[in-house]
C-alpha positions as CSV (number, residue, x, y, z in Angstrom):
1,M,117.6,79.5,80.7
2,M,114.4,81.4,80.7
3,I,113.8,84.2,83.2
4,N,110.3,84.3,84.7
5,F,109.1,88.0,84.7
6,F,105.7,87.1,86.1
7,R,107.0,85.7,89.4
8,K,105.5,87.5,92.4
9,P,107.9,89.4,94.6
10,K,108.1,87.9,98.1
11,C,109.1,89.2,101.5
12,K,110.5,87.0,104.3
13,I,109.4,88.1,107.8
14,R,111.3,86.7,110.8
15,Y,109.8,87.4,114.2
16,V,110.0,86.4,117.9
17,E,106.8,86.4,119.9
18,E,108.4,86.4,123.4
19,A,111.9,86.6,124.8
20,G,113.6,83.2,124.7
21,A,111.2,81.8,122.2
22,P,112.5,80.4,118.9
23,E,112.4,82.6,115.9
24,K,109.5,82.0,113.4
25,A,109.5,82.8,109.7
26,L,106.6,83.9,107.5
27,I,106.9,84.5,103.7
28,V,104.3,86.8,102.2
29,P,103.8,88.1,98.6
30,A,104.6,91.8,98.7
31,K,106.2,94.3,96.3
32,T,107.4,96.6,99.1
33,I,108.4,96.3,102.8
34,E,105.4,98.5,103.6
35,Q,103.0,96.0,102.1
36,A,104.7,93.2,104.0
37,K,104.3,95.2,107.3
38,E,100.6,95.6,106.7
39,Q,100.2,91.9,106.0
40,F,102.2,91.0,109.1
41,H,100.0,93.2,111.3
42,Q,96.9,91.5,109.9
43,F,98.5,88.1,110.5
44,I,99.6,88.8,114.0
45,G,96.6,90.6,115.2
46,N,96.8,91.6,118.9
47,K,99.8,89.4,119.8
48,T,102.9,91.0,121.3
49,V,106.0,90.6,119.2
50,V,109.5,91.2,120.6
51,R,111.5,91.5,117.4
52,V,110.7,91.6,113.7
53,S,112.9,91.7,110.6
54,F,111.9,92.1,107.0
55,A,113.9,91.0,103.9
56,M,112.9,91.0,100.2
57,L,113.6,87.7,98.5
58,P,115.1,87.6,95.1
């Protein structure tokens, strides 16, 4: 089995836009949580978000 060292690190972002709405997921390539937060802010824009969670994927 060969390990791929060139795979880009990814971050899974789960968020809820309004109370009672279903949770949505977004996967972005990012090395750190801070990079993922920046990308998430660019993606969301001016929308209001109730809850957000970030998790680095293996």
